[in-house]
C-alpha positions in Angstrom: 185.0 103.6 120.7 185.4 100.2 119.8 183.2 97.8 121.5 183.7 94.9 123.5 182.0 91.5 122.7 179.6 89.4 125.3 181.3 87.3 126.8 180.7 84.0 128.6 181.3 83.8 132.0 182.3 81.0 134.4 184.6 79.3 131.2 187.2 76.9 132.6 189.5 78.8 129.0 188.8 82.1 130.2 189.4 85.1 128.2 190.6 89.0 129.4 189.9 91.3 127.3 192.8 93.8 126.4 192.3 96.2 123.1 190.4 96.4 120.3 191.9 98.2 117.0 188.6 100.1 115.1 190.7 98.9 111.1 192.9 95.9 111.8 193.0 92.8 110.7 194.9 89.6 112.3 196.4 88.1 109.6 199.3 85.9 111.6 201.3 85.5 114.3 205.1 84.5 114.8 205.5 84.2 117.7 205.3 87.2 119.4 205.1 89.2 116.4 201.0 89.6 116.3 201.5 90.7 111.8 198.0 93.3 110.2 196.6 94.5 107.9 194.2 98.2 107.9 193.9 98.5 103.8 196.7 97.9 102.2 199.2 98.8 104.6 201.1 95.9 107.0 201.3 96.0 110.4 203.3 93.9 113.1 202.8 94.2 117.0 204.9 92.9 119.4 203.1 91.0 122.9 204.4 92.0 124.9 203.8 95.9 124.8 201.0 96.1 126.1 198.2 97.5 124.8 199.7 96.6 121.4 201.8 99.4 119.6 201.4 98.8 115.4 204.6 100.5 113.3 204.8 100.1 109.8 206.7 97.1 108.2 205.0 98.1 103.8 202.6 98.5 101.6 201.2 97.3 98.5 199.8 99.6 95.4 196.9 97.9 94.3 194.7 99.2 91.1 193.9 103.2 91.7 189.8 102.6 91.7 190.4 99.7 94.4 192.9 102.7 96.5 189.4 104.4 96.1 187.2 101.9 97.9 189.8 100.5 100.1 188.9 104.2 102.3 185.5 103.6 103.0 184.2 100.4 105.4 181.0 99.5 102.7 183.4 100.2 99.8 185.9 97.9 101.4 184.0 95.2 102.4 182.3 94.7 98.5 184.8 95.5 96.6 187.0 92.9 99.5 189.7 94.8 100.4 193.6 94.4 101.6 195.4 91.7 102.7 193.3 88.4 103.5 195.8 85.5 103.8 200.0 86.4 105.0 202.8 83.6 106.2 206.2 83.6 106.8 208.7 82.7 105.3 211.6 81.2 107.0 214.1 83.0 105.3 211.9 86.2 106.4 210.0 86.9 103.2 206.2 88.1 103.9 203.9 86.2 101.6 200.5 87.7 101.3 197.3 87.4 98.5 195.2 90.5 97.3 192.5 90.8 95.4 193.6 89.7 92.0 197.6 88.0 93.4 199.5 86.4 95.6 202.5 89.4 96.8 205.8 88.9 98.1 208.1 91.4 100.4 211.2 90.6 100.7 213.7 90.8 104.1 214.7 94.4 104.6 212.3 95.6 101.8 208.7 98.5 102.0 207.0 97.4 99.1 204.8 94.3 98.5 205.2 92.7 94.7 202.7 90.7 92.4 204.5 87.6 92.1 201.4 85.5 90.9 198.0 87.0 89.2 195.6 84.8 90.3 192.6 84.9 86.9 190.2 82.0 88.8 188.5 83.8 91.7 189.8 86.5 93.9 191.9 85.0 95.8 193.4 81.7 98.1 192.2 81.3 101.7 195.3 80.4 103.3 198.7 80.3 102.6 202.0 77.7 104.0 205.3 77.7 104.9 207.1 75.1 106.0 210.9 74.8 108.0 212.5 73.9 104.7 211.5 76.3 102.1 208.5 75.9 100.8 205.5 78.2 99.9 201.6 76.4 98.9 198.6 77.7 98.1 195.4 75.9 96.9 193.0 77.8 93.6 189.4 78.7 96.1 186.5 79.9 92.7 183.2 79.0 92.1 184.2 76.3 89.8 180.7 75.4 88.4 181.9 73.4 85.7 184.2 71.5 87.5 187.4 72.2 86.1 191.0 70.4 87.2 192.1 73.3 90.5 196.2 73.3 90.7 198.1 73.4 93.9 200.6 76.0 94.0 204.5 75.9 95.2 207.3 78.1 95.7 210.9 77.0 96.1 212.4 80.5 96.2 210.6 82.4 99.5 207.5 82.9 97.1 209.1 85.0 94.0 207.7 82.5 91.1 204.7 80.0 91.5 204.3 76.2 90.2 201.4 74.1 89.6 203.6 70.9 91.8 199.9 69.2 91.5 196.4 69.3 90.0 193.7 67.7 90.6 191.6 66.7 87.6 188.3 67.5 86.0 185.3 67.2 88.1 187.5 65.8 91.5 187.5 68.8 93.7 185.9 72.0 93.3 187.9 73.7 94.6 190.8 73.9 97.8 190.3 75.2 100.7 193.3 74.7 103.0 196.9 73.2 103.5 198.6 73.3 106.7 201.7 71.9 107.6 202.3 69.1 109.7 205.5 69.2 112.2 205.4 66.2 113.4 204.9 63.6 110.5 206.8 66.5 108.1 204.0 66.5 105.7 200.9 68.8 104.8 197.3 68.8 105.1 194.8 69.3 102.2 191.3 70.6 102.9 189.2 70.3 98.9 185.6 70.7 99.0 182.4 70.7 98.7 179.8 68.2 97.8 180.3 64.6 97.4 183.1 63.0 97.4 184.7 66.6 96.6 185.4 66.6 100.2 188.5 65.7 101.5 191.1 65.9 104.2 194.8 64.7 102.6 197.7 63.7 103.8 200.2 64.7 101.7 204.2 64.4 101.0 205.9 67.6 101.4 206.8 67.4 97.1 202.4 66.4 96.8 203.3 62.9 95.3 202.1 61.1 97.4 199.0 61.4 98.4 196.6 59.8 101.4 192.8 60.7 101.4 192.1 59.9 104.8 188.7 61.3 105.2 185.8 61.8 102.6 182.3 61.6 100.9 181.0 63.5 103.7 179.6 66.9 104.5 181.4 66.7 107.4 184.8 66.7 105.9 184.1 69.5 104.0 186.6 72.0 106.3 188.6 74.9 106.2 190.4 75.6 109.3 191.8 73.2 111.5 194.7 73.3 113.6 197.6 70.2 113.9 198.7 69.2 117.2 201.3 66.3 117.9 197.7 64.2 119.2 196.4 64.8 115.3 193.9 67.4 113.2 191.5 69.0 114.7 188.9 70.5 112.7 185.8 72.1 112.1 183.0 71.5 109.3 181.8 74.1 106.9 178.6 72.5 105.6 174.9 75.1 104.8 173.9 71.6 104.5 173.9 69.2 107.4 174.6 70.6 111.8 178.1 71.0 112.2 180.8 70.2 114.3 184.1 70.6 115.9 186.0 67.4 115.6 189.5 65.0 116.3 191.7 63.6 114.1 194.0 60.9 115.8 197.0 60.1 114.5 195.9 56.3 113.6 192.9 58.0 112.1 190.2 57.5 114.4 187.5 60.1 114.1 185.7 61.9 117.3 182.8 64.5 117.7 183.8 66.9 120.2 181.1 69.0 119.7 178.0 70.9 117.9 179.0 74.6 117.0 175.7 76.0 115.0 177.0 77.3 112.1 179.9 76.9 109.3 183.5 78.1 110.5 186.1 78.3 108.3 188.8 79.8 111.5 191.4 78.2 113.9 194.1 79.2 115.5 195.7 78.8 119.1 197.6 80.1 121.0 199.8 79.1 125.3 196.3 78.4 126.7 193.6 77.0 124.0 193.2 76.6 120.3 189.3 78.4 119.0 187.5 78.4 116.8 184.7 80.6 114.9 181.7 80.7 113.3 179.5 82.5 110.8 176.2 83.9 109.6 175.8 81.8 106.6 171.7 80.7 107.0 171.0 78.2 106.1 167.9 75.7 106.7 170.1 74.3 108.6 172.4 77.1 110.1 169.5 79.8 111.4 172.3 81.5 114.3 172.1 85.1 113.2 175.2 85.6 115.1 179.0 84.3 115.0 181.2 82.6 117.5 183.9 81.9 119.8 184.5 78.5 120.9 187.6 77.0 122.7 189.1 74.3 125.0 191.7 74.9 127.1 191.9 70.6 126.6 191.3 70.0 123.1 188.2 67.8 124.8 185.9 70.4 126.5 184.3 73.0 124.2 183.0 76.7 125.1 180.9 79.1 123.5 183.4 82.3 124.5 182.2 85.6 122.7 179.3 85.9 120.1 178.5 89.2 117.8 175.1 90.0 116.5 174.9 89.7 112.4 175.0 93.7 111.1 172.1 94.9 108.8 174.0 95.5 105.8 172.8 92.2 103.0 175.5 88.9 103.2 175.2 88.6 99.7 177.1 92.1 98.8 178.4 93.5 102.6 180.0 89.8 102.9 178.5 87.5 106.4 179.3 87.9 109.1 182.5 86.6 110.5 185.4 86.1 113.3 189.3 85.6 111.3 192.0 84.1 113.3 195.0 84.6 112.1 197.5 82.3 110.9 201.9 81.1 112.2 202.6 79.8 115.5 201.4 81.8 118.6 203.8 81.0 121.9 201.8 83.6 123.9 198.8 83.7 125.6 197.1 86.6 123.6 193.9 85.7 121.2 193.8 88.1 118.3 190.3 87.6 116.6 188.9 90.2 113.9 185.4 90.7 113.0 182.9 91.6 110.4 180.3 93.1 109.0 178.9 92.4 113.4 177.2 95.5 115.1 179.5 97.8 116.6 182.7 95.7 115.7 182.8 95.9 112.1 186.1 95.8 110.6 187.9 95.0 114.1 190.3 93.6 115.9 190.3 93.0 119.2 193.1 91.4 122.1 192.4 89.0 124.5 194.6 87.4 127.3 194.7 83.2 128.3 195.0 82.1 131.3 198.2 80.5 131.6 
């Protein structure tokens, strides 16, 4: 039976538990529809039906050995199986990341096909699309020699990809995230990991113009971020310093909002608020053994709303404890959180409702 996490009481932003779905990972919202995966099968659920009723959208056929490893929870974690990111393209295509490849599903099709093999690393952390039809993802790989790093773009709905921008050798370690800003019609690019490699960049949609807004500090080492009318909300992702949630306004002014006990790499929002999750990635500074969900109704006051204890399996092999938050635009008051490597809620998606 699915287990509900411990939920804090008497918070300004309240969560009402709705349901849990073992074996499901939430990937992206598209208005009032939630895309999720079960292994290499893509599901879609409508927020108007409670609990959410899932229907099969399409599938991806991995190599034979991944079909085996994805059938067991521990080997699934060990081999980092399944879908890891998904974006809905304005033309109706779905673009996703699976281990070793970017895959695309055309409108009306039932099977994802590989549109770009990933030769460095296994997959990007996020994929973003723009209303004008662009799609982008940045390379995310270990990169100890600090080789050049590419941002790939597609103008045909994810069918073909070209390197649209290259960070030169020694500039960054890898790309953490790319977000679309509908208020300024631009992109935000987040990179890491040390010194000048940590950057928050505002870029034009063709990537030819780039403005380095924040850099050269571990507090600019960010992955999870949210774009709002007022600017950029982000959380730091550093094992070297205390982590915080921040707000970077449209004038470039940075404000520290709340401390968090460990690194954060996922963020999302719904009709009722904004959310960041933390992960269990132990260091001298990050000593928490619990995954936490933070939320705010107004962007000013942030509270810990839920938490999960890391399970007993080794992190180096079976992943850090984490809570994945879906990308995309969520027009509902539902919140989907997918947990991994935590006690009693491993590989499970929980759905809550926030008050309007």
